[in-house]
C-alpha positions in Angstrom: -25.3 -29.3 -37.1 -22.2 -29.1 -35.3 -18.9 -27.5 -35.7 -16.9 -31.0 -36.1 -19.3 -32.2 -39.3 -17.8 -28.7 -40.9 -14.8 -30.3 -41.8 -12.5 -28.6 -39.0 -9.6 -30.6 -37.5 -9.5 -31.1 -33.8 -7.2 -28.5 -32.7 -9.3 -25.6 -34.1 -12.5 -27.7 -32.5 -10.9 -27.3 -28.9 -10.6 -23.7 -29.5 -14.1 -23.2 -30.7 -15.2 -25.5 -27.9 -13.6 -23.5 -25.6 -15.0 -20.3 -26.3 -18.7 -22.2 -25.9 -19.4 -22.1 -29.7 -22.0 -24.8 -29.7 -24.0 -24.7 -33.3 -22.7 -22.6 -36.3 -24.4 -19.6 -37.7 -26.2 -20.1 -40.7 -23.3 -18.1 -42.4 -20.5 -20.5 -41.0 -22.2 -23.6 -42.2 -22.1 -22.9 -45.4 -18.9 -20.3 -45.4 -16.8 -22.9 -43.8 -17.1 -25.8 -46.1 -16.8 -23.9 -49.4 -13.8 -22.3 -48.3 -12.3 -25.5 -47.2 -12.7 -26.9 -50.7 -11.0 -23.6 -52.5 -13.8 -21.5 -53.4 -14.1 -17.9 -53.6 -16.8 -16.3 -51.6 -19.1 -13.4 -51.8 -21.2 -13.4 -48.4 -24.0 -10.7 -47.9 -24.3 -10.6 -44.2 -24.2 -7.7 -41.9 -22.5 -7.4 -38.9 -23.1 -10.0 -35.8 -23.7 -12.5 -37.8 -20.8 -14.8 -37.2 -19.1 -14.0 -40.8 -15.4 -13.6 -38.5 -15.5 -16.7 -37.4 -16.8 -18.1 -40.9 -13.6 -17.0 -42.1 -11.0 -17.1 -39.8 -11.4 -20.9 -38.7 -11.2 -21.8 -42.7 -8.2 -19.6 -43.0 -6.3 -21.1 -40.1 -7.5 -24.3 -41.6 -6.1 -23.6 -45.0 -2.7 -22.2 -43.7 -2.1 -25.4 -41.9 -2.5 -27.3 -44.9 0.0 -25.5 -46.8 3.0 -25.7 -44.8 5.3 -24.1 -48.1 8.1 -22.3 -46.0 8.0 -18.3 -46.8 10.5 -15.9 -47.6 10.8 -13.3 -44.8 8.2 -10.3 -44.8 6.0 -12.1 -47.3 2.6 -13.3 -46.0 0.2 -16.1 -46.7 -3.4 -14.5 -45.8 -4.4 -11.0 -46.1 -7.6 -9.4 -44.4 -8.1 -6.0 -45.7 -10.9 -4.0 -43.0 -12.0 -0.4 -43.0 -11.3 0.5 -39.2 -8.7 -0.5 -36.6 -11.5 -1.6 -34.1 -12.8 -4.3 -37.1 -8.6 -5.2 -37.4 -8.3 -5.8 -33.6 -11.2 -7.8 -33.5 -10.6 -9.8 -36.6 -6.7 -10.0 -35.3 -8.1 -11.4 -31.7 -10.2 -13.9 -33.3 -6.8 -15.3 -35.1 -5.2 -15.6 -32.0 -7.9 -17.4 -30.2 -8.8 -19.7 -32.3 -5.3 -20.6 -33.6 -3.9 -21.0 -30.0 -3.8 -25.0 -30.1 -2.7 -25.3 -33.9 0.6 -28.1 -34.3 1.7 -25.4 -36.7 2.1 -22.3 -35.4 0.7 -19.0 -37.2 1.6 -15.2 -36.5 -1.3 -13.0 -37.0 -1.1 -9.3 -36.7 -3.0 -6.3 -37.3 -1.9 -3.3 -38.6 -3.8 0.7 -39.0 -3.1 4.2 -39.0 -3.7 6.0 -36.5 -0.3 4.9 -34.4 3.2 5.0 -35.3 4.4 2.8 -38.0 7.9 1.6 -36.5 6.3 -1.0 -34.1 4.1 -2.6 -36.8 7.5 -2.5 -39.0 9.5 -4.4 -36.5 6.5 -6.7 -35.6 6.0 -8.1 -39.4 8.8 -10.0 -38.9 7.5 -14.1 -39.0 3.8 -13.0 -39.7 1.9 -15.0 -42.2 -1.4 -13.6 -41.5 -1.7 -9.9 -42.1 -5.2 -7.8 -41.2 -5.2 -4.2 -42.3 -6.6 -0.7 -43.2 -6.1 -0.1 -46.9 -3.5 2.9 -46.2 -1.4 1.6 -43.6 -0.9 -1.4 -45.8 -0.2 0.7 -48.7 2.7 2.5 -46.4 4.2 -0.7 -45.2 4.5 -2.2 -48.1 6.0 1.3 -49.7 8.9 0.9 -46.8 9.5 -2.8 -48.2 7.9 -4.1 -44.6 5.9 -6.8 -45.9 5.4 -8.0 -49.4 2.4 -9.5 -51.2 3.4 -11.5 -53.8 3.0 -14.9 -52.0 -0.7 -14.2 -50.7 -2.6 -17.3 -51.5 -6.0 -16.4 -49.4 -7.2 -12.7 -49.9 -10.4 -11.7 -47.3 -12.4 -8.4 -47.8 -14.5 -7.8 -45.0 -17.3 -5.2 -44.5 -16.3 -3.8 -48.6 -19.3 -1.8 -49.1 -17.7 0.6 -46.2 -14.5 0.2 -47.8 -16.0 1.4 -50.9 -18.0 4.3 -49.4 -15.5 5.4 -46.8 -13.3 6.2 -49.7 -10.8 3.4 -50.3 -11.6 2.1 -53.9 -8.1 3.8 -54.9 -6.3 2.4 -52.2 -8.1 -1.0 -52.5 -7.3 -1.2 -56.5 -3.8 -0.5 -55.9 -3.2 -3.6 -53.4 -5.3 -5.5 -55.6 -2.7 -5.2 -58.2 0.2 -5.9 -55.9 -1.8 -9.5 -55.5 -1.0 -12.8 -57.3 -4.0 -13.4 -59.4 -4.0 -17.2 -58.6 -5.5 -17.1 -55.4 -8.4 -17.8 -53.3 -10.7 -14.2 -52.8 -13.0 -14.0 -50.1 -15.4 -11.1 -50.1 -18.5 -10.0 -47.6 -20.3 -7.1 -47.1 -23.7 -6.1 -45.7 -25.1 -5.2 -49.3 -24.6 -5.4 -52.8 -24.4 -1.7 -54.4 -23.8 -1.4 -57.9 -19.8 -0.3 -57.0 -19.5 -3.6 -55.2 -21.0 -5.6 -57.7 -18.8 -4.4 -60.4 -15.9 -4.7 -57.8 -16.7 -8.1 -57.2 -17.0 -9.3 -60.6 -13.5 -8.2 -61.4 -12.1 -10.4 -58.2 -13.9 -13.3 -58.1 -14.4 -16.6 -59.8 -17.3 -18.3 -59.8 -17.7 -17.7 -56.4 -20.2 -19.4 -53.7 -22.7 -16.9 -53.0 -23.9 -16.7 -49.5 -26.9 -14.5 -48.5 -27.9 -14.0 -44.7 -31.2 -11.8 -44.2 -30.3 -9.5 -41.5 -31.7 -10.5 -37.7 -34.5 -7.6 -37.1 -34.3 -6.5 -34.1 -36.7 -7.3 -31.8 -38.7 -4.3 -30.8 -41.1 -5.9 -28.6 -39.0 -6.3 -26.1 -37.7 -2.6 -26.3 -39.9 0.3 -24.4 -39.4 3.3 -26.7 -39.7 7.1 -25.3 -39.1 9.8 -27.2 -38.8 13.0 -25.5 -39.9 16.7 -27.0 -37.3 18.8 -26.1 -35.4 22.0 -27.7 -32.0 21.7 -29.3 -30.5 23.6 -26.1 -32.4 21.3 -22.9 -30.9 18.0 -24.6 -28.0 18.5 -22.3 -29.9 18.9 -19.2 -32.5 16.5 -20.1 -29.8 13.9 -20.4 -28.2 14.7 -17.2 -31.2 14.6 -15.5 -32.5 11.3 -17.0 -29.1 9.6 -16.0 -29.5 10.7 -12.8 -33.1 10.5 -11.7 -33.2 6.9 -13.8 -30.2 6.2 -11.8 -28.8 4.5 -15.1 -26.0 2.9 -15.2 -24.7 1.8 -18.4 -25.6 4.1 -21.1 -24.8 4.3 -25.3 -25.7 7.8 -26.3 -25.7 8.5 -30.0 -24.4 11.8 -31.8 -24.3 12.4 -35.1 -20.7 14.1 -35.2 -17.3 13.9 -33.5 -17.7 17.4 -32.2 -21.3 16.9 -30.6 -20.0 13.6 -29.0 -17.0 15.3 -27.8 -19.1 18.4 -26.4 -21.6 16.2 -24.6 -18.9 14.3 -22.8 -17.5 17.5 -21.5 -20.6 18.5 -19.7 -21.5 15.3 -18.4 -18.1 14.9 -16.7 -18.4 18.8 -15.4 -21.5 17.6 -13.8 -20.0 14.4 -12.1 -21.4 11.8 -14.4 -18.0 9.2 -15.6 -18.1 9.6 -19.1 -16.6 9.1 -22.7 -16.7 9.5 -26.2 -15.8 7.0 -29.1 -15.1 8.1 -32.3 -12.6 8.4 -35.5 -10.6 11.1 -33.8 -9.6 9.4 -30.8 -6.7 7.1 -30.6 -6.7 3.4 -30.7 -5.4 2.6 -27.3 -8.2 5.2 -25.9 -10.7 3.5 -28.0 -9.8 0.1 -26.8 -9.5 1.1 -23.1 -12.7 3.1 -23.2 -14.6 0.4 -24.8 -13.5 -2.1 -22.6 -14.4 0.3 -19.6 -18.0 0.6 -21.1 -18.4 -3.2 -21.4 -17.1 -4.3 -18.1 -19.7 -2.0 -16.4 -16.8 0.7 -15.0 -17.9 3.6 -17.6 -21.3 4.8 -17.0 -22.1 6.6 -20.1 -20.6 5.9 -23.9 -20.9 8.4 -26.5 -20.5 7.3 -29.9 -20.8 8.1 -33.5 -22.6 5.5 -36.3 -19.4 4.3 -37.7 -17.4 3.3 -34.4 -20.5 2.3 -32.9 -20.8 -1.1 -35.1 -18.1 -2.4 -32.8 -19.8 -2.1 -29.7 -21.8 -5.3 -29.2 -23.2 -6.0 -25.5 -25.3 -8.5 -24.9 -27.2 -7.1 -21.9 -27.0 -3.5 -22.6 -30.0 -1.4 -20.5 -30.2 1.7 -22.2 -29.8 3.4 -25.7 -30.2 7.6 -25.7 -30.9 9.0 -29.3 -29.3 12.3 -28.6 -29.6 13.2 -32.1 -31.4 11.1 -34.6 -30.1 9.4 -37.8 -30.9 10.4 -40.5 -32.3 7.1 -42.0 -35.3 5.0 -40.3 -32.9 1.7 -40.7 -29.8 3.7 -39.0 -32.3 4.0 -35.9 -33.4 0.6 -35.7 -29.7 -0.6 -36.0 -29.0 2.2 -33.2 -31.7 1.3 -30.9 -31.2 -2.9 -31.4 -28.1 -2.7 -29.3 -30.4 -3.1 -26.1 -33.3 -5.7 -25.8 -31.3 -8.5 -26.8 -31.0 -12.1 -25.4 -34.6 -11.8 -24.3 -33.8 -9.2 -22.2 -35.8 -6.0 -22.0 -34.4 -2.5 -23.4 -35.0 1.1 -23.3 -34.7 3.4 -26.0 -34.6 6.9 -25.9 -34.9 10.1 -28.4 -34.6 13.2 -28.0 -36.7 15.1 -30.7 -36.4 19.1 -31.2 -39.3 21.0 -32.8 -37.2 20.7 -36.5 -37.1 16.8 -36.1 -40.9 15.8 -35.3 -41.4 15.3 -38.9 -38.7 13.3 -39.2 -39.6 11.4 -36.6 -42.5 10.5 -37.8 -41.1 9.2 -40.6 -38.9 6.9 -38.7 -42.0 5.5 -36.8 -43.8 4.8 -39.5 -40.9 2.9 -41.2 -40.4 1.1 -38.4 -44.4 -0.1 -38.0 -43.8 1.3 -33.9 -44.9 4.5 -32.1 -42.9 5.3 -29.2 -44.1 6.9 -26.1 -43.9 10.9 -26.3 -43.4 13.0 -23.1 -43.4 16.7 -23.0 -39.4 17.0 -21.7 -40.6 21.2 -20.9 -42.4 19.9 -18.0 -39.8 18.1 -16.6 -37.7 20.7 -13.8 -34.1 20.9 -15.6 -33.4 23.5 -13.2 -29.7 23.0 -11.8 -28.8 19.4 -14.0 
């Protein structure tokens, strides 16, 4: 099946071809025709499954068909997301795929952590808005935008929005929307909370479930260094220098630890930056770009923010601290060993974490090569 068989216009197909999209992903095959026919959607799919294009393309098509003029500061399509990174990513997709459309659309990403005033000004003439819930409510309170004419609502990563405590804000936004609309809900999981939520939102939805693509663990060489907590910093610096690592994604379990690791790396002449929720949007965007371009040797990330990091050929992933669940561990190390290339996943396992790491290995069905970190000469690193 090709994109040309999904009912998209030549202008959209031109943009798709330009981006070297050849064959639609499973969720795109099912979602695009269903959305074009006006159906509500419940899509259960992981990050990286192709769902963004799966709703961006048909939303652009739908807006082209309905040329009814809007009042100023009224929008036709609203996309709600949990994080700033995802808002920026989706807005980029709207601009990328919509560039050849005969009827020009204007999209905008709005989120907290930056000044609201430029966003209020930029809302002039916008018909597609990508927003985090809190900032959207701020803009509505300031009368900078109105939801009374929204025709299409997209909730992306709805499970994360509920987990991050956005339920009350989401409910307030939903109460401002017209009852007559098309609703597209995407989530990685269907929890009890989300199931209740979607029953109130969706009318006879088309249900699409895409199984998560499992990381090819056979392509990933796994090594576990048994090391006391206080020696993790020296060990990290030793490995980066001794192995001449050029692109390393390091996972920590907290913002505080991520910053502390970066400070030590920088003090020892290693180019490193942290990416987490406490950093400004401009900083996060810049740091991620430098890392993807190979101009930054080490990126230290927390789990939530790292979901927006997608690099095809990433040689090293280091678990400075272990995640709580085996599933999160597999998700972390699955960032390497992609596109048929071998990767390296390294775990730092303190004595307190040895039992937990055994559980992770058992659930994963793979054992890591164990190295006694105490036997390494870490003096002076």
